C-alpha positions, 0 to 999 in steps of 0.5 A, a space after each residue: 440724574 435718571 438714566 434713559 432706561 429709568 432703571 438707575 437713579 444717581 446723585 451729584 451734589 456737593 454742599 456743606 456738612 451742616 446742611 444735611 438735613 436741608 439736602 435730605 428734605 430737598 431729595 424727598 421733595 425731588 423724588 415725589 416730583 419725579 414720581 416716587 410714591 411708594 413708602 418702602 422706596 422713599 425710605 430705601 432712598 433716605 437710608 442710601 443717602 444717609 450711607 452716602 453722606 456718611 462715607 463722604 464725611 469720612 473721606 472728608 475727615 481722612 483728607 483733613 487729617 492727612 493735610 490739616 493746613 489745606 483745609 484750615 478755616 474751610 467748612 466740612 463738605 459732602 461730595 457725592 459723585 455719580 453715587 447710584 441711589 436707586 436701581 430698578 430691573 430693566 426689561 428682558 428684550 424679546 426675541 423677533 421672529 426670524 426667517 432662516 434660509 436653508 442656504 444662501 439662495 438670494 445673495 446679490 454678490 456676483 463674480 465681477 471681472 475687474 478688467 471687463 466689468 463683466 458679471 457671471 450670472 450663472 452662479 446666482 441663477 443656480 442658487 435659486 434652482 431647488 429640488 422637489 422636497 427640498 427644505 427652503 427655510 424655517 420660520 422661528 416664531 417670536 419669543 416674548 420678552 420680560 417686564 422690568 420695573 424702574 427705580 420707583 417700582 413702576 412696571 416697564 413693559 418689554 417691547 412687542 416682538 416683531 413678527 415675520 410676514 410671510 405668504 406662501 404662494 404656489 408649490 411650497 409645502 409647510 410643516 406648521 409644527 416645525 415652522 418649516 417650508 418645503 419645495 413642492 416641485 423642481 423649480 426656481 425659488 422666488 421670494 418678493 414682497 414677503 411672498 415665497 413661491 417655487 416657479 415652474 421654469 419656461 425656457 425659450 431657446 431663441 428670442 421673443 419676438 414675432 416668431 414666439 408672440 408675446 409672453 404671458 407665463 405664471 412661473 419663471 422665464 428663461 430667454 436664451 437670446 434677446 426680448 426684441 422690439 414691440 414684444 411684451 413679456 409678462 410673468 409671475 416669477 423671475 426672468 433671465 435673458 441672455 441677450 438684451 431687451 429692446 423696445 419692449 414691454 417687460 412685466 416681472 413679479 420677481 427679479 429681472 436678470 439682463 446679461 446684455 443691456 436694456 434699450 428702449 424709448 417705447 416700452 418699459 420694464 417693471 419688476 417686483 424685485 430686483 433688476 440686474 443689467 449690463 447697462 440701461 439707455 433711454 429706458 423706463 425702469 421700475 423695481 421694487 428692489 435694487 437696480 444693479 448695473 455694470 457699466 452705466 445708466 444713460 438718459 433713463 428714467 429709473 425708479 427703485 424701492 431699493 438702491 440704484 448701484 452702477 458697478 463700474 461706470 456712470 449715470 448720465 442724464 434722466 432722473 434716478 429716483 431711489 429709496 435707499 440711496 444711489 451709487 456710481 463711479 461717476 454722476 453726469 458728464 463733461 458736457 454737462 448734461 443735466 442729470 437728476 438724482 432723487 434719494 430717500 423717496 419712495 415712488 410707490 408710497 403715495 399710491 399705496 397709502 391712497 389705496 389703504 386710505 380709500 379702502 379705510 374710508 369705505 369700511 368707515 362708510 359702511 359701518 356707519 350706515 349699519 350703526 345708523 340702521 341698528 341704533 334704534 333697536 338696540 335697546 328694544 326689549 322684544 323684537 320678532 325673531 326675524 328682525 332679531 336675527 337681521 339685528 344679530 347679523 348687522 351687529 357681526 357685520 359691523 364688527 367685522 368692518 371695525 376689525 378691517 379699520 383696525 387692520 387697515 390702520 395697522 397696514 398704514 402705520 406699517 407702510 410708514 415705518 417701513 419708509 422710515 426704516 428704509 430711507 436713505 438720504 445719501 448719493 455716493 459718487 466713487 470718482 467724480 460728480 460733474 457740473 449741472 447734476 441736481 440732487 434732491 434729498 427729503 424736500 431740499 435741492 442741490 445743483 452742482 456748479 463745478 466738478 467734485 472729485 471723488 470719493 464724494 457723498 451728497 447727504 443731509 445735514 440738518 436742513 441742508 444738502 452737503 457734499 463731503 468725503 465719503 469716509 465722513 
C-alpha cells in the first residue's frame, strides 16, 4: 500500500510458506507496474521482503512450538501486516509570505451591550488612528521549501510558497530592505483589497445635507450627525457617521461605520470594505467585506463578498447574498414575509471575470495582428536597417503582449481560487427560521414550509440542502 504522500510503501499479505518464491516474483512485477525503475531500489525492496518473510516465519515457528496441537496439520504461513517495505523523504514545506501588523488595527471585535445591543465603535476607530512615522506592518518574504524523494527515488517537488499581494497607496513609506511599512502622516489607516494607505481625515461637525452640499474626499470622512436625504458622499478612505443615513448615495473606498441606521429606498450604499450599522431598512447595500448589523435587516437587498451577520435581531424580507455565509437570531417573521438568502455566491465574480476575459482577448487580438505583420520577414536574411528596427520593435511588442496574456491568465485563475477558498455554503439562525424563507446554496433551493427552532444551520450536504442542528 502506497501512502498518499508517496513516501511510504507498506505490505499486507498472507500466504503459505511454500509460495515464497511466487510471492517475491509477484512483488517484482507489482513494483515495476507502480513505477519502480531503479535497480538499486528493486534490490533494496527484495532484501527487505526476505527479512520480513524470515521474521514472519520465525514468529510462526515460535507459535507452533508454544502450541503444537493448534497448528497440527496446518501449513506454515507468512503473515505480513503493515510492514514498511520502502520509504522516501517527503518534501519540506515552504514558508508562505505573511504580513505582520505592528498592532491589532483591524479587529472586528467590538464591545456589545448584551441588554441594549449597542456597540461601542470608539475603540475600533481609535485603533485605526496612526501617528506620523508609525510602524504599520512588516512583510515577511516567502521561504522556499525543499524537494523530497518518493519510495522509487523520483523527485517530489516542494509546494511553491504563496506571496502576499500588497499595494502601497498614499502616505505610506516603505523600507524595502527590512520589508517595513510606515505612515507618512498622522491620519487613519486603511487596508482594503490588499491596498495599504493612510488617509487624511475630513471632519464634518454637523450633517451632510443642503448646507454642506455633496461630499467628495480623497481620504477618510467623519460625520458627527447624519447623511440626509438626496445627499451624495464619495471617499477613497473610511467613513464614520455618528447618526444615520437616509435616502442617500454613499460610495466608500474603505469601510463604513454608521452608529445609527441606514434607511432608504432611493439611494444606495457601496463600500469596498466592511459595513457596520445599527439597522438596515429598505436599503440597497453592497460591500466588498462583511456586513455587520446590531438590530436587524428589514426589506433590504444586501450583497456582500464577506459575511452578513445580525448580532441581535432578525432578517425580514428582501434578498441577502453573501459569499461567506449568513448569520442572524431570526430569519423571516410570523407574518410569513418571503425572505430570500443566498450563501456562497460572489456578486462581483462574473463581472470581474468578464472584464479580465475581455482584456485577455484584446491582448490576443493585438498579438495575432502583430504576428501576421512580422511573419513574412522572420526568415529574411538581410533587411534594410529601418525595416529591421521596425521588426525588432514589433517583436518586443508581441513578447510584451504574450506576458500580459500570461499575467491575465494568472489573475483569472487567482479569482477562481479565491472564490473557492472563501465560499461558505451555510446559513445560521440562532433562534428560529420562519416559514416562507427561501435559501439558495450553490444552485440548489430550499423553501421553509414550517418554523424551525434554532440554533439551526441550513447547509449543503452532497446535492441537497439540509436543515440540521448548528452543532452538527
